[in-house]
C-alpha atoms as one frame of an Amber mdcrd trajectory, in Angstrom:
protein
 119.810  85.823 109.726 118.595  84.818 106.227 118.496  81.026 105.820 117.112
  80.608 102.264 116.240  82.529  99.057 114.131  82.050  95.963 114.010  84.249
  92.901 110.927  84.626  90.730 111.285  83.483  87.112 110.708  87.014  85.888
 113.497  88.241  88.218 111.142  90.873  89.692 110.883  89.431  93.262 113.119
  87.627  95.726 111.693  85.803  98.753 113.956  85.214 101.775 113.304  82.914
 104.693 114.870  83.734 108.045 115.739  82.497 111.520 113.395  85.212 112.872
 110.442  83.069 111.713 109.497  85.421 108.852 109.752  85.337 105.081 110.202
  88.632 103.273 109.212  89.452  99.713 111.644  91.914  98.094 111.247  94.070
  94.987 114.461  93.534  92.986 114.277  96.845  91.105 113.917  99.010  94.252
 115.395  96.761  96.938 112.385  97.419  99.172 110.366  94.978 101.214 106.956
  94.339  99.605 105.561  91.987 102.306 106.720  90.450 105.560 105.094  87.002
 105.808 104.427  86.079 109.448 102.905  82.934 110.865 105.726  80.439 111.381
 106.723  79.852 114.990 110.218  78.578 114.287 112.927  79.367 111.725 112.063
  79.041 108.045 114.203  76.463 106.269 112.963  76.684 102.694 111.035  78.970
 100.283 109.778  78.074  96.810 108.076  80.421  94.338 105.432  78.870  92.063
 106.331  78.746  88.371 103.664  81.368  87.547 105.056  83.693  90.253 101.716
  84.032  92.079 102.460  81.975  95.186 105.322  81.131  97.504 105.585  78.119
  99.736 107.521  78.298 103.011 108.597  75.431 105.206 110.040  75.571 108.669
 111.219  74.010 111.858 107.667  74.399 113.213 106.629  71.384 111.122 104.447
  73.477 108.769 104.298  74.233 105.088 102.500  77.472 104.343 101.409  78.881
 100.957 101.239  82.637 100.484  99.722  84.847  97.798 102.591  87.012  96.597
 100.251  89.807  95.504  98.611  90.251  98.905 101.065  88.652 101.322  98.225
  86.618 102.778  98.619  82.962 103.891  96.117  81.030 101.689  96.886  77.435
 102.650  99.006  75.276 104.886  99.566  71.897 106.416 101.371  70.453 109.427
 103.707  67.488 109.012 105.480  65.196 111.491 108.836  67.050 111.690 110.737
  70.101 110.429 110.424  70.838 106.695 113.722  70.700 104.837 112.653  71.101
 101.196 109.798  72.419  99.046 109.204  72.407  95.291 106.262  73.210  93.027
 105.169  70.504  90.602 103.164  70.847  87.385 102.778  74.636  87.128 101.583
  74.995  90.784  98.943  72.276  90.658 100.931  70.334  93.293 103.483  71.006
  96.014 106.148  68.593  97.266 107.869  68.930 100.623 110.471  66.926 102.433
 111.410  66.304 106.050 114.406  64.330 107.351 112.390  61.112 107.112 109.543
  61.610 104.588 108.488  63.168 101.317 104.959  64.622 100.873 103.012  65.611
  97.788  99.787  67.609  97.840  97.533  68.467  94.947  95.499  70.687  97.231
  96.488  72.327 100.515  93.685  73.207 102.910  93.710  76.501 104.796  95.909
  76.326 107.898  93.920  76.728 111.113
């Protein structure tokens, strides 16, 4: 079941986050799946596409925020927080990423690779 959606500013891509622990990148013109983003171990609660359309952030019940390259579908960064992620938003043309949990708000200017 799809839990969340984000639409790129150029309307070319949609990213969905699901209860099956995956995010999917969809081509709007063809309706086909471009990438299936795997790595979360619990449902994805939120997705946010960067303003320039090059990255997408996903946050989930597994207490992680992951950043994916929309061109390749590869996870390029991530971080673990203290509880499930309930919100994500890009700040300042993708130079920073904000995320929320039920009890905290986080802001990163750089996200290290997730190990």
